[in-house]
C-alpha positions in Angstrom: -65.4 15.7 8.8 -61.6 16.1 8.9 -60.2 16.5 5.3 -56.8 18.2 6.1 -54.1 18.5 8.7 -54.8 21.7 10.6 -52.2 24.5 10.6 -51.5 24.0 14.3 -50.4 20.5 13.8 -47.8 21.6 11.3 -46.5 24.0 13.9 -46.4 21.2 16.4 -44.4 19.1 14.0 -41.9 22.0 13.5 -41.5 22.4 17.3 -40.8 18.6 17.6 -38.3 18.9 14.8 -36.5 21.8 16.5 -36.2 19.5 19.5 -34.6 16.8 17.3 -32.1 19.4 16.1 -31.1 20.2 19.7 -30.6 16.5 20.4 -28.3 16.4 17.4 -26.5 19.6 18.5 -27.5 21.3 15.3 -27.9 25.1 15.0 -29.8 24.9 11.7 -31.0 22.4 9.1 -31.7 21.9 5.4 -34.2 19.4 4.1 -34.8 18.3 0.5 -37.1 15.3 0.8 -40.5 16.1 -0.9 -42.5 14.1 1.6 -40.7 15.6 4.6 -41.2 19.1 3.3 -44.9 18.5 3.1 -44.9 16.9 6.5 -43.3 19.9 8.1 -44.9 22.7 6.2 -48.1 21.5 4.4 -46.7 22.7 1.1 -47.5 20.0 -1.5 -45.8 20.4 -4.9 -44.6 18.4 -7.9 -40.8 18.0 -7.8 -39.1 18.6 -11.1 -35.6 19.7 -12.2 -36.1 22.9 -10.2 -34.7 22.5 -6.7 -36.9 23.0 -3.7 -36.0 22.8 -0.1 -36.9 23.9 3.4 -34.4 25.2 5.9 -34.5 26.1 9.6 -32.3 29.0 10.5 -30.5 29.4 13.9 -33.4 31.4 15.3 -35.8 28.5 14.5 -37.5 30.3 11.6 -38.8 28.0 8.9 -38.0 29.0 5.3 -39.1 27.5 1.9 -36.7 27.9 -1.0 -38.6 27.5 -4.3 -38.5 28.5 -8.0 -40.4 31.6 -8.9 -43.2 29.7 -10.5 -43.9 28.2 -7.0 -43.5 31.4 -5.0 -47.1 32.4 -4.7 -48.2 28.8 -4.3 -45.8 28.3 -1.4 -46.9 31.6 0.3 -50.6 30.5 0.0 -50.2 27.0 1.4 -46.9 26.7 3.2 -47.0 27.0 7.0 -43.6 28.8 7.1 -42.1 32.1 8.2 -40.5 33.0 4.9 -40.6 32.1 1.2 -37.5 32.7 -1.0 -37.4 32.1 -4.7 -35.0 32.1 -7.7 -35.9 32.9 -11.4 -35.5 29.6 -13.1 -33.4 26.5 -13.5 -30.7 26.2 -14.9 -30.9 30.0 -15.3 -28.1 32.4 -15.9 -27.3 32.2 -12.2 -27.7 28.7 -10.8 -30.3 28.2 -8.0 -27.6 27.0 -5.6 -26.0 30.4 -5.9 -29.2 32.0 -4.7 -29.5 29.4 -1.9 -25.9 30.3 -0.8 -26.8 33.9 -0.5 -30.0 33.2 1.5 -28.2 30.8 3.9 -25.4 33.3 4.5 -28.0 36.0 5.2 -29.8 33.9 7.8 -26.6 32.9 9.7 -25.7 29.5 8.5 -22.0 30.2 8.2 -19.8 28.6 10.9 -22.8 26.9 12.4 -23.5 23.1 12.9 -26.0 22.3 10.1 -28.1 19.2 9.8 -29.2 17.9 6.4 -31.2 15.0 5.1 -29.3 15.0 1.8 -26.2 16.9 0.9 -27.9 18.4 -2.1 -31.1 18.4 -4.2 -31.6 15.3 -6.3 -33.9 14.8 -9.3 -34.2 12.4 -12.2 -35.5 15.2 -14.4 -32.1 16.6 -15.5 -31.0 18.5 -12.5 -27.3 19.2 -12.1 -26.0 21.3 -9.3 -23.5 21.6 -6.4 -23.9 19.9 -3.1 -24.6 22.2 -0.1 -21.2 21.5 1.5 -19.5 23.2 -1.5 -21.4 26.4 -1.4 -21.2 27.5 2.2 -18.6 27.2 5.0 -20.1 25.7 8.2 -18.7 24.5 11.5 -19.9 21.0 10.8 -22.5 19.1 8.7 -24.6 16.5 10.6 -26.8 13.9 8.8 -30.4 14.0 9.7 -31.3 11.1 7.5 -34.3 9.3 8.9 -35.1 11.8 11.6 -38.3 13.1 10.1 -39.2 9.7 8.8 -39.1 8.4 12.3 -41.3 11.3 13.4 -43.8 10.0 10.9 -43.8 6.4 12.4 -46.5 7.2 14.9 -49.6 8.8 13.5 -51.6 11.6 15.2 -55.3 11.4 15.7 -55.8 13.7 12.7 -53.6 11.5 10.5 -55.5 8.4 11.6 -58.8 10.0 10.7 -57.4 10.9 7.2 -56.2 7.3 6.7 -59.6 6.0 7.8 -61.3 8.3 5.2 -58.9 6.8 2.7 -60.0 3.3 3.7 -63.7 4.2 3.1 -63.2 5.2 -0.4 -60.8 2.4 -1.2 -63.5 0.1 0.0 -66.1 1.6 -2.4 -63.7 1.4 -5.3 -63.0 -2.2 -4.6 -66.8 -2.9 -4.3 -67.2 -1.5 -7.8 -64.1 -3.4 -9.1 -65.6 -6.7 -8.0 -69.0 -5.7 -9.4 -67.6 -5.1 -12.8 -65.1 -8.0 -12.9 -66.4 -10.3 -15.6 -64.8 -12.9 -18.0 -64.2 -11.4 -21.4 -63.5 -7.9 -20.2 -60.0 -6.3 -20.1 -58.4 -5.1 -16.9 -58.2 -1.5 -18.0 -61.9 -1.5 -18.9 -62.9 -2.8 -15.5 -60.5 -0.7 -13.4 -61.2 2.5 -15.3 -64.9 2.2 -14.7 -64.6 1.3 -11.1 -62.1 4.0 -10.3 -64.0 6.7 -12.1 -67.3 5.9 -10.4 -65.7 5.7 -7.0 -63.9 9.0 -7.6 -67.1 10.8 -8.7 -68.9 9.5 -5.6 -66.0 10.7 -3.5 -65.8 14.2 -4.8 -69.6 14.6 -4.7 -69.7 13.5 -1.1 -66.7 15.2 0.3 -67.2 18.5 -1.6 -64.9 21.4 -2.3 -62.8 20.9 0.8 -61.4 17.6 -0.4 -57.8 17.7 -1.7 -56.3 14.4 -2.7 -52.6 15.5 -2.8 -52.1 12.2 -4.6 -54.6 9.8 -6.3 -58.3 9.9 -6.0 -60.2 6.7 -5.4 -59.0 3.8 -7.5 -59.1 0.0 -7.7 -56.7 -2.0 -9.9 -55.3 -5.4 -10.8 -51.9 -4.0 -11.8 -51.5 -6.9 -14.2 -51.9 -9.5 -11.5 -54.4 -11.6 -13.5 -54.3 -15.4 -14.0 -50.7 -16.8 -14.1 -49.4 -13.2 -14.2 -50.6 -12.7 -10.6 -47.7 -14.9 -9.5 -45.5 -11.9 -10.1 -45.8 -9.9 -6.8 -45.3 -6.6 -8.5 -46.6 -7.2 -12.0 -47.6 -4.3 -14.2 -50.7 -3.5 -16.2 -50.8 -5.4 -19.5 -54.5 -5.0 -20.5 -55.2 -8.7 -20.0 -58.6 -10.0 -20.9 -60.0 -11.9 -17.9 -61.0 -15.6 -18.2 -63.1 -17.9 -16.1 -61.1 -19.4 -13.3 -58.4 -16.7 -13.3 -56.8 -15.8 -9.9 -56.8 -12.1 -9.4 -54.9 -9.9 -7.0 -56.4 -6.5 -6.5 -55.4 -3.1 -5.0 -57.6 -0.3 -3.9 -57.1 3.0 -2.0 -57.5 6.7 -2.2 -55.5 9.7 -1.0 -56.9 12.2 1.4 -54.7 15.2 1.9 -51.8 13.1 1.0 -52.6 10.2 3.3 -53.2 6.8 1.9 -54.2 3.2 2.9 -53.9 -0.2 1.3 -56.6 -2.8 0.6 -55.8 -5.9 -1.5 -57.7 -9.0 -2.1 -57.4 -12.3 -3.9 -60.4 -12.9 -6.1 -61.5 -15.6 -8.6 -63.4 -15.2 -11.9 -66.6 -17.2 -11.5 -65.0 -20.2 -9.7 -62.0 -21.4 -7.7 -60.6 -24.9 -8.1 -59.3 -27.1 -5.2 -55.7 -26.0 -5.7 -56.7 -22.3 -5.6 -58.8 -22.9 -2.5 -55.8 -24.6 -0.8 -53.4 -21.8 -1.4 -56.0 -19.2 -0.5 -56.4 -20.9 2.8 -52.7 -20.8 3.5 -52.6 -17.1 2.7 -55.7 -16.5 4.9 -54.2 -18.3 7.8 -50.8 -16.5 7.4 -52.6 -13.2 7.6 -54.4 -14.3 10.8 -51.1 -15.3 12.3 -49.7 -11.8 11.6 -52.8 -10.1 13.0 -52.5 -12.0 16.2 -48.7 -11.4 16.5 -48.9 -7.6 16.3 -48.5 -6.2 19.8 -47.0 -2.9 21.1 -43.7 -3.4 22.8 -42.3 -6.1 20.5 -40.0 -5.7 17.5 -41.4 -5.6 14.0 -39.2 -8.6 13.3 -41.2 -10.8 15.7 -44.3 -10.5 13.5 -42.3 -11.7 10.5 -40.8 -14.5 12.6 -44.4 -15.7 13.5 -45.4 -15.7 9.8 -42.3 -17.4 8.6 -42.8 -20.1 11.3 -46.3 -20.7 9.9 -45.0 -20.9 6.3 -42.2 -23.4 7.4 -44.7 -25.6 9.3 -47.0 -25.6 6.2 -44.1 -26.5 4.0 -44.5 -23.6 1.6 -41.6 -21.3 2.4 -40.3 -21.6 -1.1 -43.6 -20.0 -2.4 -43.0 -16.8 -0.4 -40.9 -13.9 -1.6 -41.4 -10.8 0.6 -41.9 -9.5 4.1 -45.3 -9.4 5.8 -46.0 -5.6 5.7 -44.9 -2.1 6.2 -45.8 1.2 7.7 -48.1 3.5 5.6 -49.2 7.1 5.7 -47.9 9.8 3.3 -46.2 7.2 1.3 -47.5 3.8 0.1 -44.5 2.1 1.7 -42.9 3.6 4.8 -40.6 2.3 7.5 -40.7 0.4 9.7 -41.3 -3.1 8.1 -42.5 -6.4 9.3 -39.2 -8.0 8.3 -36.6 -10.2 9.9 -34.1 -7.4 9.7 -36.2 -4.6 11.2 -36.1 -4.6 15.0 -38.0 -1.3 15.4 -40.3 -1.4 18.5 -44.0 -1.5 17.6 -45.8 1.3 19.3 -49.5 2.4 19.6 -50.4 4.8 16.8 -48.3 3.1 14.1 -50.3 2.2 11.0 -49.2 -0.9 9.1 -50.2 -3.0 6.1 -50.5 -6.8 6.7 -49.9 -8.7 3.5 -48.1 -12.1 3.6 -48.1 -13.5 0.1 -47.9 -16.8 -1.6 -46.9 -17.1 -5.3 -47.5 -20.3 -7.3 -46.0 -20.3 -10.8 -48.7 -21.0 -13.4 -51.5 -20.6 -11.0 -51.2 -17.2 -9.5 -50.6 -15.0 -6.5 -52.5 -15.2 -3.2 -52.3 -12.0 -1.1 -54.7 -10.0 1.0 -53.5 -6.7 2.4 -55.3 -4.9 5.2 -54.4 -1.6 6.9 -54.3 -1.8 10.7 -53.8 0.6 13.5 -51.6 -0.5 16.5 -53.5 0.0 19.8 -52.5 -0.5 23.4 -53.9 -4.1 23.2 -53.1 -5.1 19.7 -54.7 -3.8 16.5 -57.7 -2.1 15.1 -58.7 -3.1 11.5 -59.0 0.0 9.4 -59.9 -1.8 6.1 -63.0 -3.9 6.3 -63.6 -5.6 3.0 -64.7 -9.3 3.2 -61.7 -11.7 3.4 -63.4 -15.0 3.0 -63.2 -17.0 -0.2 -66.9 -17.2 -1.1 -67.2 -13.4 -0.9 -64.4 -13.0 -3.4 -65.7 -15.1 -6.3 -66.8 -12.7 -9.0 
């Protein structure tokens, strides 16, 4: 059972990134994105006010730059050639001064240097110079989106981790539906389901399992009754009532890789109006499934769904695009959106989640995770989608 990306795949990713640098005429590179650092090196960390980055020197050595408290951690888990550290932030000597010294030592001066961001950024109180002010180079070239685009198409190992995520999200959702009862609060229900699924997950997968994110969970996220008409509501500890429309979410992280399973459910019963909007949502998702084909732009999928909504006369009840790529982040590019013309290719993994939102009644949104194949799609999530199966 695959529970981690093997070391050789991180090396392959680095080699591919080196090729991207050649295409951009870059001699070296600096990367600050947390997700992209993990993608390239396997080093998973909690970003704080202390700057962390990865840099590629002109000899294609891979370096991690970390605070001292992460030094041994980075040496243990980072698939890199060198680890450099500084004492603390802000420190008597600022971390950017240490970075300047290391970059000079490894030949960055007067070279063409690629970067994803011109400096480290954090909402936790970090203040520091941008890289272009600490070292003199021939030219800085933006690499924004380069590694993100490398992540568009998933490897066989990545797909297996996402499938494993789907399995445990499925269990968490089963338990969520089992415990969903009128008179209980959302936090009571979701906590019980998430904990039971997590315990089953860690007992089954054993010591080798590393979430690098969330363990198994199933939630309502405040989308209960009329509140479910807010597409991104927040938990409010609502007590469920008979007839409530519910929008759920369930997943798990496996070595940082996640999936998305969402369902519309109803407490004890669904009235005719709820059934009607459920059917619109169900059919819109079917339209999207049928539209996804390799070789067409992402926008074509959204066009098909929007055409269905227009013909049904419910466009005013929709408020977001049909889906997005998923992997190391819950939302990744590209998107099933009218403005995204990225070509769909085999190996991409998307969520498919057209939604309908009716004020006073609720939201209607299933989300399934699908893998693009040579012919169309493979469903990775497999929870029942029909109305009768989703009455609690």
